[in-house]
Structures are given as structure tokens and as C-alpha cells.
N, C-alpha and C positions, 0 to 999 in steps of 0.2 A: 280320323285324325286331322286332314285335310279342311275340314271344314273350322274346325278350330283355330287351325293354322290362317286360315282368312280372315276370323272374325279379329283373331289378336291382330292381324298384318292390318286390317281395318282400325283398330281401336291406338294404334300407336303410328297411323299414317303421317302425320304430322310433329312427330317426336324428334330430335335430334337425338342419335344413335349412339353410343350405347345405352338402354334404358333398363331397368328394372321395373315389372309390372308384380303384382299380387291380386289374385282371382276370388273374391269373396263367395263364389257360389260354392268352390270348391275349401275353401277355408269354413264355411258354413257346416259343410259335408261331414270335415274333418272333427271340427268341433263336436258334432252329435255323434260320431264313430266314436272318440276316445273317452266320450264322457259316458257313454253307454255301460260299462262296468262299474266306473265310480259312482253313479248313481244308483246300482242294482245293489252294492255293497254298503250304501250309504257312507261314503267317505266324501271328503273334498281334494281339489287339484289344486296345486299349488304350479303359479304359472314360472318357466324358465326363462327367464328375462334374456339370458345369453343366446338363445335360440331365435329371438326375436328382433331385439335393438332397435328398436320402431316404436315410440309413445301411442301414438294414433292406433298401433294393431294389438299392442297390450293392453287398450282399453276397450279396443271393439272387442277383443277374445272374450277379456274378462267379464264384460255386459252381455255379452252373447251366452257365457255359462250360468246365468241366471241364478247366481248365489251358491251353484254349485264350484265354479272356479273362485278361491280367495286366496289372496295374499300372490307374492311374488318370489321367486329364489333368485337372487341378485349374484352376481361374481364376483364383485368388489364393494368396498365401502363406497369411495367416490358415485360409483354408479347408483348405489340404494342413495345416497344425500340426492341424486338428480332426480331418482323416481319419488322420493316425497314431494320435493317440489312439483312434479307432475299430477299429485295427489294421492299418490299409492301409501298406505299407511301401516300394511304387516307384510314385512319382507323379512326374509332370512338370508343373510350373505353365504355363501355356501362355502367359500374358501378361506380360511384361517388368514390373519395377519397378525405380526407384531409390529410394524412401524409406529412408530409414535402418533404422528400425524393421523392417520388411520384410525387408530384407538381415538385419540381425542375428538375427532369427527363422529366416531360413533357414538360416545355417549352424549354427545351433544344431540343426536339424532331422534333419542328415547324421551319423550314426553308423553302426557296423558293421551295425547291424541294418536299417538304413533310409537310403532314398538318395531325396532330392528336388532333382530337377533342376529348373533354370527357363529358359526360351526368350530369348535375346537375339539382338538383330540390329544392334547398334551399340558403338563404343567407350564409347559414355555410360552404357551397361547393364554394361560389363565393370567400369569406374571405381566402378561403386556398390557393386558385390560384394566382401567381407572374406570368407574363407574362412582356411584354416590349411593351412600345407603337411601336416600331418596329415591334417586333413579338409577337403580342396579341395572346393570348392563345383562339383556337375557342371552345365554348361550345354548348351544345346540352342539350334544356329544355326537360324532360321530365313529361310527362301528365300522371296522373291515370284515368287508362280505365277501371278499376274493376267495376263490376255491381253492385250496392248498392239499389235495391229496396224498400229496408226498412231502409235507412240512414246508419248510424252506424251499428244498430243489424245486419246488414248480409252484410259479403265483399265477395265476388264472383268475385275472380281473385289474380293475386300477388301481396304480399303488397311491394309495391315500392315508386312511389311517392305520396307526401301529397298534391300534385297539383289536384285539383278535380273540377275547374273552370275557366273558360277562363280568368276572372277577376285576378286569382291569377296567371295563368301564366303570365299575361301582367306586374304585378306588378313585378315580378322577371326579366321580359326583360327590364322594365326600370332600375332596379338594374345595369344589365351587361350594358347596355348602358351609364351608368354612370363614368364605369372603361374604360381607354385608353388601358390597358394592357389584356382586354377581350375582344371578339368577337363574338357576337350572330350568330352562323351556321346555328340554327335551332331547330327543335323539332322531340320529338321520343313520339310515343303513341303506347304500345305493348299490345294487346288485349291477356292475359294471358288465360282467362277463354276460347277463341275460337283457340287460336293457340296451345295453351299448353295443349288438354282436348281431347282425343279421345273417341267419343260416341257410339264405338261397343266394348271396353272392356271387354273380357273373364274374367276377373280375378275378377269383380263385376259386373255382368249383370244387377243386380236389381237396380242399380243407372243410367244405360243405357239412360234412359227414362227423367230424371233430367238433365242428361248432355246435351242432344240433346235440351230439354226447356231452357237450361241456356245460351248456345250457340246460340239459334233463338231469344231469347228477345234480347240480348246483341250486334248484330251486328247493330241494327238501332241505339243504344244507341252509339257506339262507331262512328260508321260514324258521327252522329248529331255532337258529341260532338269533332271529330278532324275538322271539318269544323266550327265549332264555334270560337274555339281558332284560327284557320288560318284568318279566316275573320277579327277576333277584332284585331290581330297585325297587320295585312293589312293594318286596317282603321286608326290605330294609328301611320303609317310609319314605322312599321319595314318589313325589310326583312328576307324572309325565303327562304334559296339557299335548304335548305335539310329538307325533312320531312319522316322520317323512322317510318316504323311499319310491323306488321305483324311476321309471323314464319312460319316454314312448314308447319304447321297445318292451316294455314289461307292465305295462298300465293295468292289464287282465290279471296278470298274475299278483301285482301289487294291490288293486282295489280286493281281492279276495282274500289278503292276507290279515287275519283278524288283529296282529299285534299293532298294525299301522291305522294313524289317524286320518292319513293325507297321502297322496301319491302326486309326483311330478312329471310334466309334461312340457315341452316347447317345442320341439322342431318337426313332433307329426301334426301340429295345425297349419303348417307350413308344407310340410310334406317334401325336404329335399331327397334328391333321389337315392341316398344310401337308405332310404326308409322306405324303399321299393324292396327291399331284400328280405323281410321278414315274413314267414311263413303266414302268418295270423293278422297282419293289419292289413285294412282295407282301405287304404287312404288315397287322396286324388291330389296329384300335384298342385299347389297352389301359387307359387313363387318361380318368376324365368325371368330370364336378361336376354335382350334381344342386340344382336349384333347386327353390321349390315354386310351384306357380300360387297366386294370389292375388288376382286379379280378372280379370273377364268383362266389358270394356268394351263389348263391341259383337259379332254374330254371327261368327263366324270368326275371333275374334281371344282371345288371352288374355294375362295380363301375369303374368311371375315377379318375384320379391322378388330384386334383386340383379343380380349377372351380368358387370358390367364390368370383366371383366378381360383388357384387352387386352395384346398381343404388342407386345413391341419389333421396331425396325427400321424401313423406311420404311413411312410411316405408307398406309395402304388397306385396303379390304375382307377382305383376306385375314389381317389383323391380327387380326381380331374373332374370338370363339369361337364356333362353330356350333352351333345343335340339332342333336341326333343321334337321340335316342329320346324320346318316339314318331316314326318315322319322318315325312317332309312337313312339319314345320314350318320355318318362314323367320324370320328378323328383320325388322323392318319399318326401308327406308331411310332415315327420318327422324330414328329413335330409335337404332337400334342396339341393343348391348349397355350398359346404364347402371348405374351404381354404384348407385342404389337399385331401378331398374326396369325390366326389359325385355320388353318387347312384343313378341308372336310372332303369326304370321298361321298359321292351323290350317284344314287340308285334311278336306273336309266328312266324309269317313272316320274320321276321328280325332274321340273326346270327352274333352275335360278339363275337370276339376271344380275347385275352390279346393281345396288342401289335394294336390292329385296332384304327384308331381315331374317335371320335364324334365330331360333329362341332355345335357350339352352336353360339347365337346371344346376344348380349350385350343389357339391356331394352334402354342406352342411348350411341349415337355411340363414343361422345368424350370421356367418361368416361373410354373405353377402352384401349385407347392411355396411361392412367395411370399405365395399367399394362403391356405391352411391348414395348421393345425398339426399333423395328422396324415392320413394317406391310410387308408382301410380297406382292407384285402389280402384280397379274396375269390377264392373258386374254386368253381363252381358257385352255389348258395345259401348258402353257408356264409363268415362273415367269420373267415377264419384270423390274422389280426391287425391290431392297429391299430399303423402307423407312423408314427413321427415325423417331419417333416421338418425342415429344419433350421428353419424358422419354429419349430415346437413345442419344439424344443430351446434355443430361445433364441440361436439364431444369425443371423447377417445378413453375407454376406461380399461384397456389393456394393459 
């Protein structure tokens, strides 16, 4: 890893820090790793834009997928409109909206050459949408796949859709079919408690056995529920063109599910550090940010300028960025990663001086793009491109 540190150090020697970089060799490895199961089971993969937020990379990953990667899973209607401008034509907006301005824009985006669908899970979502009989808005019904072994008292998974039975999904599908300005495109069934939970988390190791058990118990329930919903809709005469599921943490499981037509992944292509903690994933870190060392307060310590890029989600140590190169550095307990400074413990065999870079990994790949205007795209010791992020293009879709 010291060789890797020296290589990255040479690549950014003339750059102003902080800087963010993406290693294309690692990205290529991750693409092949994630697509192996998808190809084996004849599925396609929908790329989660939220986890990338850089048009150059979205296009690169899609092209490298050689037809297996098809379509984008977007996180807002305004982002979908921007991606249409960037040339993407098959988009599902993964989160509902009832804002009139969003619904008007969604209706405008759908054309002969472009399909922008949106996820729904209630009649309120349908009432807000207004397409036309000539250009109906495609909608995708989301099923709740959280694990509830004790009913409402225990909810293991993301709190998303209220649709928890095949009959509830069928009822909403019938309401869609009553509308000439809407079209049922398909279904989404995201198994958050499997895809979004690493079972080897070093920051809370005592919970890892429970995480493993929850994932083990959830898998048969998730597969059965998706099958039951699909069979009921088909029996009632509904066509399901798209059935989306999975995430980076469950690509293998979702790819093997015969009910699904496609799986989703995003963060795994860049491998932020949360994806080190999945037992079955063999991905390579591909995205980093570098801070400069500016102080040496005591022997065995250095202080970097900036670095407080904290990830969203439940607060905890695993939401902090982690120092990656040179190896062996650690955040201090009392300060963590700060907005203006980040102190680090330095092992005895590592020597750092003011001006030297330290390379960090963010917990969530996409969120790093909110802090940098561009990514340095590198291969070997060459900067191949300077790719603007959404922020660098003046776009914010949060």
C-alpha cells in the first residue's frame, strides 16, 4: 500500500488540496465483479445515480457494462430532467413526489425517445400525477420488503412503502389501470436490511451476529414476497415489464431471484468504505479525497486541513471518513474528522511532513460529490480527465 500511496502522491503533486480522485483500474475491477452474477442470471443492472453524481462516470460505467447496464435509477425528478439533457433515456425516479412542479416536469419528460418513470406506493401519489392519454406517465409500484417477525412491533429495514401484502399492491395497480394518463410499468422491491447492511462492521462488532441473522432470515421472506406479488398481478391480467430490486450489498442474491428483471447498484462501482464490511463482496476502493498535512502537534500525530465530510444516516463512527493512505493512520477519538482540521495518529513506521497528502475514503460514494467540483480521473500515474460533479456543473438535486 505504500507503493500505492507514492503513486497517488505523484499523480496529485501539482494539484491544490483538497482534491478528489477516482482510480479507473479499480472501477473496472468493480464493474466486472458486480456484473458477474447479473450476467450469469440473464438480468440487467440499473445504475443508481445517487451513488455517483458525476455524468462522466455515469456514462463510463454504463459503456463499460456493454449492454448489461441499462438505465438509471434517479433520486429526484429534477435530477432525471438533468440526466435526460445528458443523453440518458431510460430512467426510474426512485422516490415519490406530489409537488405540482415536479409532476408537471415529469409529464414533459416522457416522449417517444425517452421514458422517465416514477415510484409510487399510495393513491395520494397517483392523484398528484397528470399525464395525457397520448403520453401516459409510467409508474412503478414499490413493495415494502422489511422484515417484521413480530408485526408492527419490530420493523427491520427501511421505512419506505406501506404496501406489505400482494393484495395491497393489486389494489393500487387497479387504481392505476383506471387512469388513461398513467401506465403501470412494473414493480420495485428493495431489500434494505440485506442490501444496505454490512455484517462485518468493525465500528460496532457486537451487532454483527444480529446483522448476519437478520439477513439470513430475511432472504427467504423477500424472495417469497416478490414471487407472490408477481404471480398475483399476472393472474389478474397485469403486465409487469420491469421488476427492480437489490443494491450493491445484495447484487448476487437479487440476480438469482427469478421474479426480478433487473437489479440496482451504484456505490459498489466506487466502493466507499461502508462496502468493505460485506462478507461476500470483493471490491476495490476506487474513490478518495486527499488532504494536506499542515501541523505536527506532538510526536505520533499530524493534523490535516479540512476533512469533515460526514455521511448521512444513523450517527456513528462508521459515518466518518477513514484515513486510507499511507496505511495505519487513525482518527482521534475526541475530534474525529473536522470541518477545518482533522488530527490523525501516525504509526511509528510512517513519516509525514507538512505538505504531504493523506488519502481518505468517504463512507458513501455519492455524497463526496457534494464537496468537490470535479473528480480527477486517473489510470496508473496519468490524469485522464477532470470530470465535473453535479456540484461542479452548478446542480444540486437534494
